[in-house]
N, C-alpha and C positions, 0 to 999 in steps of 0.2 A: 465594492467587492463582496461576493458571497463566499461562504465557507462550505466545503464539502469534506467528506471523510472517505479515506481509502481503507479497506478492510482486508487483511491478509491472514490466512490460516494455513498451517502446515498440517496435513492429514495423511497418515500412513494407514490407519485403520478407521473405517467409517465411524464417525461419531466421536472420535478421540483426537483432539488437537495435540500437537507436539510442541515442546518449547524450541525456540529458535532465535537467532539474532537476525532482525529484519532492518534493512536500511534502504533508502531510496531518495529519489528526487522526482519532481514533476516539472515539465517544461511546456511553455506555450509556443505558438507558432513563430514568435520572435526570438525563441531560444532563451527567454527569461526563465531562470530556474528558481525553484523553491526546494529547500531541503525538507524531506519528510521526517518528522520526529515521531516514531512509533511508540505507543504505550500498550503494554500487555494487559489484556482483560481475561481474567480466569473465572470460569463458571463450571462447577462440578468437574466433569472429565474433559472439558474443552478449554482451549486457550486460543485467543486470536489477538491480532495486533491492529490498532487503529491509529491513523495519522491524519490530522486536519490539513487542508490546503485551501487557498483562495483562488477564485476564478471569476471571470467576467462572463456575461451572457454570450453564448455561442462560441466560447473558447474551445479550440481543439487542443486537448492536452495530451502529452506523451508522458506516461509513468514509467520510470526505470527503477526496478526493484531488485534487490539482492537478498537472498535468503540463505543463511547458514544454519542448517538443521542439526549441527553438532555431531552428526554421524557421517554424512557423505560429503561434507565440505560445501563451499558456496555454490549457489545456483543463481543465475541472473536471467531476468526476462523483462520485456517491456510490452506495453499495450497503449492504445490510444482510445480516448473517449471525448466525444463532443458534449460539452456541459451547457445546460440551459437554466435560466432562472424560471421559477414557477410563477 
C-alpha cells in the first residue's frame, strides 16, 4: 500500500485560511473505509489540514469530508479520485 495525503483548507478571504473542525473518511470501490485523521498546519496567515490515507494502484477512492467552520455550522461534500502509483 502507498500513502497519499488529502489537503483541506477553509478560505473566506483569499490567502487567509480559517480555523475549522475537519473530519472525514475515504472509501474504495469495495466500500472498505479508512477514517481520516486531520492535522492542522499553520503558516503565517494560513491554516490547512492534512490527513494521510493508504491506497492501491488504480484505486478509485471516494472522499467524504465534513467541515465545521465554527461560524456557519457543518458542511459536507464528497469527491472521487483515481489513484496511481508512480
